C-alpha positions in Angstrom: -4.8 23.3 -167.2 -4.7 27.0 -166.4 -4.1 27.7 -162.7 -4.1 30.9 -160.7 -1.2 33.1 -161.5 0.8 33.8 -158.4 3.1 36.3 -160.1 3.4 39.6 -158.3 5.0 42.6 -160.1 8.4 43.4 -158.7 9.6 46.9 -157.9 11.8 47.0 -161.0 8.8 46.3 -163.3 8.2 49.2 -165.7 4.5 49.0 -164.8 5.4 49.7 -161.1 7.5 52.8 -162.2 4.4 54.1 -164.2 6.5 54.3 -167.4 3.8 52.4 -169.2 0.7 54.6 -170.1 -2.5 53.0 -168.6 -4.9 51.7 -171.2 -8.5 50.4 -171.3 -9.6 47.4 -173.4 -13.2 46.7 -174.0 -14.4 43.1 -173.8 -17.9 43.2 -175.4 -20.5 41.0 -177.0 -24.2 40.2 -177.0 -25.9 38.4 -174.0 -24.5 35.0 -173.4 -21.2 35.5 -175.3 -19.1 34.5 -172.3 -17.6 37.8 -171.4 -17.9 37.4 -167.6 -16.4 33.9 -167.7 -13.5 34.9 -169.9 -12.8 37.9 -167.6 -12.8 35.6 -164.6 -10.1 33.5 -166.2 -8.2 36.7 -167.1 -8.3 37.8 -163.5 -6.6 34.6 -162.4 -4.0 34.6 -165.2 -2.9 38.2 -165.4 -0.8 40.1 -162.9 -2.0 42.6 -160.3 -1.4 45.5 -162.7 -4.4 44.3 -164.7 -7.8 45.5 -163.4 -11.1 43.9 -164.4 -13.9 46.6 -164.6 -17.3 45.0 -163.8 -20.3 45.3 -166.1 -22.2 48.4 -165.2 -25.6 46.9 -166.2 -25.2 44.0 -163.8 -24.3 46.4 -161.0 -27.5 48.4 -161.6 -29.9 45.5 -162.2 -28.6 43.5 -159.2 -28.9 46.6 -157.1 -32.6 46.9 -157.9 -32.6 49.5 -160.7 -36.0 49.4 -162.4 -36.0 47.3 -165.6 -38.9 48.6 -167.6 -39.9 47.9 -171.2 -41.1 51.4 -171.9 -39.0 53.8 -174.0 -38.4 56.1 -171.1 -37.4 53.2 -168.9 -35.0 51.8 -171.5 -33.4 55.3 -172.0 -33.0 55.8 -168.3 -31.1 52.5 -167.7 -28.8 53.2 -170.7 -28.0 56.7 -169.4 -27.3 55.2 -165.9 -25.1 52.4 -167.3 -23.1 55.0 -169.3 -22.4 57.1 -166.2 -21.5 54.1 -164.0 -19.1 52.9 -166.7 -17.5 56.4 -166.9 -17.0 56.5 -163.1 -15.4 53.1 -163.1 -13.0 54.2 -165.8 -12.3 57.4 -163.8 -11.4 55.3 -160.8 -9.1 53.2 -163.0 -7.1 56.2 -164.1 -7.1 58.2 -160.9 -6.0 55.3 -158.6 -2.9 55.1 -160.7 -2.1 51.5 -159.7 -3.1 49.6 -162.8 -1.7 49.5 -166.3 -4.4 47.7 -168.2 -8.2 47.8 -167.5 -10.3 45.1 -169.1 -13.8 46.5 -169.3 -16.8 44.2 -169.2 -18.5 46.3 -172.0 -17.7 49.9 -172.9 -19.6 53.2 -173.0 -20.8 52.6 -176.6 -22.5 49.3 -175.9 -25.6 51.4 -174.9 -26.1 52.2 -178.6 -27.0 48.5 -179.2 -29.8 48.8 -176.6 -31.0 52.4 -177.1 -34.6 52.7 -178.4 -33.9 55.4 -180.9 -31.3 56.8 -183.2 -27.6 56.7 -182.4 -27.3 60.4 -182.5 -30.0 60.8 -179.9 -28.0 58.5 -177.5 -24.8 60.5 -178.0 -26.6 63.8 -177.7 -28.3 62.7 -174.5 -24.9 62.0 -173.0 -23.1 65.0 -174.3 -20.6 63.1 -176.3 -19.6 61.9 -179.8 -18.8 58.5 -181.3 -15.2 59.5 -181.8 -14.7 60.7 -178.2 -16.0 57.4 -176.9 -13.9 55.3 -179.3 -10.8 57.3 -178.4 -11.0 56.2 -174.7 -10.1 52.6 -175.5 -6.9 51.1 -176.6 -8.6 48.0 -178.1 -11.9 46.2 -178.4 -12.4 42.5 -178.3 -15.9 41.3 -179.5 -16.9 37.9 -178.3 -19.6 36.8 -180.7 -22.8 35.2 -179.4 -23.3 31.5 -180.2 -26.5 30.1 -181.6 -29.0 28.2 -179.5 -27.6 24.9 -180.9 -24.0 26.0 -180.3 -24.0 26.8 -176.7 -26.3 29.7 -176.0 -27.9 29.5 -172.6 -29.9 31.7 -170.2 -28.2 30.7 -166.9 -27.4 34.3 -166.0 -30.5 35.6 -164.1 -29.7 39.2 -165.2 -30.1 38.1 -168.9 -33.6 37.8 -170.1 -33.0 37.8 -173.9 -33.9 34.9 -176.2 -31.1 33.5 -178.5 -32.6 35.4 -181.4 -32.7 38.7 -179.6 -29.2 38.1 -178.3 -28.0 37.6 -181.9 -29.6 40.8 -183.0 -28.0 42.7 -180.2 -24.7 41.1 -181.0 -25.0 42.4 -184.6 -25.7 45.9 -183.4 -22.7 45.8 -181.1 -20.5 44.9 -184.2 -21.8 48.0 -186.0 -21.1 50.1 -183.0 -17.4 49.1 -182.5 -16.3 48.0 -186.0 -14.7 51.4 -186.8 -12.3 51.2 -183.8 -8.7 50.7 -185.2 -8.0 47.8 -182.8 -11.3 46.0 -183.1 -11.2 42.2 -183.1 -13.8 39.5 -183.2 -13.8 36.0 -181.6 -16.3 33.7 -183.1 -17.9 30.8 -181.2 -15.7 27.8 -181.2 -16.4 24.1 -181.0 -16.1 24.3 -177.2 -16.3 27.2 -174.8 -12.8 26.3 -173.6 -11.5 26.9 -177.1 -13.2 30.3 -177.0 -11.7 31.2 -173.7 -8.2 30.2 -174.8 -8.4 32.3 -177.9 -9.8 35.2 -175.9 -7.0 35.1 -173.3 -4.4 34.9 -176.0 -5.8 37.9 -177.8 -6.1 39.9 -174.5 -2.5 39.2 -173.7 -1.4 41.0 -176.8 -2.8 44.2 -175.3 -0.6 43.9 -172.1 2.7 45.6 -171.8 5.7 43.4 -172.6 6.7 43.1 -168.9 3.2 41.6 -168.1 3.3 39.3 -171.0 6.6 37.9 -169.9 5.0 36.6 -166.7 1.9 35.0 -168.1 1.3 31.4 -167.2 1.5 29.1 -170.1 -1.1 26.4 -170.9 -4.7 26.0 -172.0 -8.0 25.0 -170.5 
């Protein structure tokens, strides 16, 4: 059973000395893939030098940002999500106290929700596909389970059906697949198996000093 990691980095840790270059890792996937739950486990397992960047869409929707089905409404929310994500990442680097940032989605996830051509999204935000990919050290894609294999709609922020979630998940794959460190985690027999596989993969993106202090064990 995984318990909270009480390890605290010591002064001699290379992370503390800022000799390890900070890195961002995207944890992505369609609605209901389990990103938030996996990141909560990571928060308990990994040391204080690992930051969990919250999902920008949830911040905005829970804060009352209009959620409209119109094209203008959809484009507005995706632009807002992008800018919130960028500012979270700016905080991560400028605070200079974390080595790894695990992002609940990345800036290119908006392409999977954008009601238009990919180039329109990138043009609207004044960026390019390569610029966005280059921000991230790695990408872990948690695939969405089918309705019969664990998909649920318990998160009130999520309104998509299983079929829509699967379609979004496919578009997310197309968005991120060209990243050199792109990995997929398929739905397992149990969600605990998926969590264990996800944590194991995430740990490979940590500096060696952080890996050495990980708690061992599985859910």
